[in-house]
N, C-alpha and C positions, 0 to 999 in steps of 0.2 A: 135807252138802248142799254144791253149789259155790256160790261167792261171785259176785254179780253184781258186774261192774265198770261203771265208767262211760266209761272210755278206756283202750282194749286197744293198745299201741306194739307193732308189730313191726319187728324189726332182721334184716338177712342173717347180721350177726356179732354178737357181743359187740362194744361200745362204736358201734355205728350211730347207738342211740337216742339214748347220749349225745351223741353229735356233732349229731345232728340234728334232735331235739326235747326236750331234756331241761330245757331254758327254759319252754317251755310245757307240761309233766308238771308241774314245779315249782308254777308257779301253779295249777294244777287241785287239786294236792295240798293246797296251803295253804288252798284251799277246800272241804276236806273230802271231797272227792271220791275216788273208789275207782280206782285206776290200776294196770295191769300191764305188764309186758314179756314179749314173746315171740323169745327169737333162734333164728333158725331154723338155724342152723349152729353147730359151736364155734369156727370159726374156725382150724381145725387146721392151714391151708397158710399161714398167715401166716409171713413172714419171720422175723419175731422173737417170741419168748415161743413156747410150746408149749401145748396143749389145757387141759392142769391148770393151768397159769399163766393161761389166759385165764377158765378157771371162777372160780377165785379172785377176779378181778379184779372179775369181773360179779358175784361174790357181794360185794366190796367198795360197789360202785357201788350195788347194793342196797340197802344198809344207809345210805348216804348219802343216796338218795331216801326212805327210810324205808317202803317198800311192802312188802306181804306174798307179793306173786305177781311171780316171775319164773322163766320155764319156758326150756328148750331142746329145739327137737325134733330136732336132730343129722341134718339131713337131708342132710350132706355137702359141705363148704367146697367151692368151686369145680364142683362137679360137680351138683348138684343139679337136677332137672327140673321144669319144669309138667307133671305127671300126675294121673291120676286118684289114685294111693296118696299122691302129698303132697299135692294139694286135700283128701283127705278127713282126712287129720291136721291141716291146719289148721282144715278146717270143724269139726273136733272141737273145737278149742280155743274156736273162736270160739262155739259153741253152749254149751260148760262154763263161759264167764266171762260170754256174754250182752251185750257191750259195747255201747254206743251209739254209740262213735264211736270207729274205728278209724284208726290212724295206722300209714303205710306208707312203706317205701323210696321213694326217688327213681325216676320213670319211667326216667329216661336217667342214667347215671354211668360216670366213670370204670371201676370195678369192674364185671365183666359180673355179677357176684351181686345187685348193688343194682337194674337194670332188671328181671332175672328174677323176684326177689324181689316188687316192686312187682306185677308182672302175677299171679303165683301167689296173692298176698293178695288181690289185687282180684276176682278169678275165685274166689276162695273166700269171700269176702264174699256174693258174689253167691249162689252155690252154696248155701251154709248157708241159706237162705231158703226151697230147695225141700224142701217137706214128704216127697216121696216118696225123697229120698237119706236112707238109713237109716245113722246112726251109734249109739255104743254111749253117746254122752252125750243130754243131754235133747231136746228139740222144737226144730224151724228156728226159727231166729233169723238177722234180718238186720240190721246195724248201719245206724242210721239216715244216717251221715256217713262216707265213706271220704276223707280226706285224705293226700296224699305230701309228707313232707316233703321238703327240698332238700337236697342233699349235698356234693360236690366238685363238681361240672360249675354253674355258674350255670344257672337256669333261671329264666323270669319269672313270679314268684309270682302267684297269685291271692287268698290270702291272706296278710297277716302278722300275726304275734302279738307284742304287745309283750312282750318277758322282761325291762327296764330293772331291774328289781327282783330278778330271778334268775340273772344272769348269770355272777355269781362261783360259785353253787351249779351253775351247770351246768359252769363249769371246775373244780370240785373233783370233779365225776362224771367227766370227761374223763381225768383227771390219776391216778385211780383205774387207768387203764391203763397203769401204768408201764412194762411191757414195748412200749407200741405207740409210744408218744409220746416226747417230748424226755425223755431221762434219762441224765446225763453220768456216770455209771456202769455203764453200759451198753456191752458187747463187742460186742454182735451187729450185724450188717449196716446199714446205716442204708437208711432207707426215705422214701416221700414224705411219709410222716406224722411221721416220727423227728427231724425238724430242729427245732433253737429256732425258725424261724420259723412252724412250723406253726401253733402258738397266735396269732402274729400274724395266720394267714390266718383262724383261727376267729373272732377278736376282729373281723378285718376285715369279714368276712361278717355275721357280727351286726349292725355298726356299718352298713353298706350297708343293710340289712333294715331298721333301725331307720330310717334316713335318709328313707324311703319316706314311715313314718307319722307322722314328726316326734317319734319316741323315739331313745332314746340306743341302744338295743340291740333286736333284733326277729329272728325267728326266720318263713322263710318255707315256705309251701306250695301245692302244685298240686292241683287238683281235677277229678275225672274226668266230674263233672255237674253242673248245677245245683243248688245249693242253696235249702232251701226256709227263707223268711225270713218272720216274723209282725210286725217291728215295726221300721221305720225308723231307729228312736232306737238298734237293736241295731247300727248303722253306724257311728255316734258314736263 
């Protein structure tokens, strides 16, 4: 029997979820919610590391999160398309885990995979609710909420989540990817992510988002449609 999840976070590559929304995930894990992560590709085209190294790093991050579900759809780093075949693969996952909330990559970003992944996940969340689309997993299921976490490019957030108590956990997850980020022992080529200053950017972005809501650290999200609200006190 498939495990129903409260929140399912998608990344175009291993480490996208950690960078974009791991503080938010840690908060909800602390509240006993069931969380899962799905990476769309293995990040095999990355300048640093290898497919196997990144797989091992993702497994380490999974242990830091303390979650049971992390899958990789292996759609092809850099070249996956928004097409029927790939939408069906994502639909299968959504119907398998039946998340109430889906967290997806940024709608626009420096890496071309991020915006494309955002659209692929957005499409699939809608299509997963159509009963006439047949899959091998359970019946139609449409998440109640789809949010897109903000990545490298600055995007004006619609929602900011306070992660002040979980920022250090976020950084531990990020640093699990030692092949991709600052590692003084690495002899691989430098990238925009591998400099020591990149960790300062991660903290600076969290400080920037937190400042908007009067918190030390925050994570920002955009939405594609209005959200239902039953109690104005939930905005406080």
